[in-house]
C-alpha positions in Angstrom: 99.8 86.0 115.7 98.0 88.7 114.2 99.3 88.4 110.6 96.3 89.2 108.9 97.6 93.4 108.8 99.1 94.8 105.7 102.2 97.5 105.2 100.8 100.5 104.3 103.9 100.6 101.6 104.1 98.9 98.1 106.0 95.6 98.5 108.0 96.8 96.3 109.3 100.0 98.7 112.6 99.5 99.5 113.6 98.8 103.2 116.6 99.1 105.4 118.8 95.8 106.8 121.8 94.1 107.7 123.7 91.3 106.2 123.3 89.8 110.0 119.5 89.4 109.0 119.8 88.2 105.4 122.8 86.4 104.7 123.0 85.3 108.7 119.5 84.5 109.0 119.6 86.4 112.5 116.0 87.4 113.6 114.4 90.6 113.2 114.6 91.7 116.8 114.3 95.5 115.8 112.0 98.0 113.3 111.7 101.6 113.1 109.7 103.4 110.7 110.8 106.8 110.2 109.0 109.7 110.7 111.0 112.3 109.0 110.6 110.2 105.1 108.5 107.1 105.9 111.5 104.5 105.4 111.3 101.0 107.3 114.4 99.8 108.9 115.0 96.2 109.8 117.2 95.2 112.1 118.4 92.0 114.4 120.5 92.9 117.8 123.8 92.6 116.6 126.3 95.0 117.1 127.7 96.9 114.5 130.4 99.7 114.3 130.0 101.3 110.4 126.9 100.9 109.1 127.7 100.9 105.6 129.8 97.5 106.0 126.5 96.0 107.3 123.5 98.0 105.9 121.4 96.3 102.5 118.3 97.1 101.1 115.8 95.0 100.2 112.2 95.3 98.9 109.3 94.9 101.5 108.1 91.9 100.0 111.8 90.0 100.4 111.9 91.0 104.2 108.3 89.9 104.4 109.4 86.6 102.9 112.1 86.4 105.2 110.1 86.9 108.5 106.1 86.6 108.3 105.7 88.0 112.0 106.5 91.5 110.4 103.1 91.5 109.7 102.2 91.9 113.2 103.7 95.6 113.1 102.9 95.8 109.7 100.8 98.8 110.9 104.0 100.8 112.7 103.2 104.2 113.1 105.4 107.0 111.5 108.1 108.0 114.4 107.5 104.9 116.1 109.7 101.4 116.6 108.8 97.7 117.7 111.4 95.7 119.7 111.2 91.8 120.9 114.0 89.5 122.0 113.0 86.8 119.7 110.3 85.2 117.8 109.0 84.0 120.2 108.5 87.5 122.1 105.6 89.7 121.3 106.3 92.9 120.1 106.9 96.5 122.4 105.6 99.2 120.6 107.0 102.8 121.8 107.3 106.2 120.1 111.6 106.8 118.6 112.6 109.7 121.0 115.9 110.3 118.5 
């Protein structure tokens, strides 16, 4: 585990996540670093119908406190996503084609 990386953004940067990650403590299995606006998104593998019903906004520091292993992909480039099946797995980095 390479936790010596740091996110390029300030720790008070707002990031998007879900109630599944925060309230249900589901593992983060998907990270997106948006090419258009540089925003970060941190999701579990839960399905949902209405994003507005489940979205939460935290600081980057708060999401790191929920899962320190996110530092492994802190250098995720703009326009890329990182995925894994569980915390026990390595991250797979791919270009976001959407």
